[in-house]
C-alpha positions, 0 to 999 in steps of 0.5 A, a space after each residue: 876436619 879431624 884425622 880419621 875424617 880426613 883419613 876417610 876422605 882421602 880413601 876416596 881417592 882410589 883406582 877402584 870403585 870396589 875397594 881401596 887401591 892407590 898405585 903410584 902415580 895413577 890419577 887416584 894418586 895424583 888427587 891424594 898428593 894434591 890433597 895432602 898438599 892442601 892440608 899441609 898448606 893448611 897446617 902452616 907448612 911450606 910443601 914441595 913435591 920432590 922428583 919421585 913425587 913425594 910430598 914434603 911439608 916443612 914447618 920452620 924451627 923458632 931459630 934459623 939453621 935448627 935441625 930438621 925432625 922428619 916424620 912420615 909414611 906412605 900414601 900409595 897402597 896395595 891392591 885391595 889396601 886397608 884405608 889407614 895403612 900408611 896414611 895415619 903416619 902422614 896425617 897425624 903429624 899434619 894435625 900436630 903441626 896445625 895445632 902448633 901453628 894455630 898457637 903460633 908456637 915453633 919448635 927448636 927443630 923444623 919439622 918435615 912431614 914427608 908423604 912417601 909416594 912409592 913405598 909398596 911397589 904395587 904398580 911397577 915393583 919399585 918398593 921403597 922408592 920414594 924413601 930411598 930417594 930421600 935417604 940418599 938425599 940425606 946421606 949425600 947431604 951428611 957425606 959432604 958437610 
């Protein structure tokens, strides 16, 4: 399945039958998270879900201890949003990692793909909740090392 087909498939996980809407922590949102996890695993990544619901896939570097390149976007939406909004920033890196994995290649950096759970804030007015959680964790890590 190519990236556009995956985006179309993921858009089926909507809170509305009439238009594309995926609000934070709804059944549609949870189903989308599970699908993203499956695609990350298929691409050769180890996957974790953090305490706010971010789905994070990691593809290790050629050498242990290498730096990490973080890429990603959000998989929630505003009401009646566009089915490609945000999601391509997750699906394209998954496809790239999948190709590296298919070739048996590792890079000089580890790659993490973050699928941010709540960026739009359309359900609880908590915009950027998930990226702020990751940014704070990185800041704590950098200031304590």
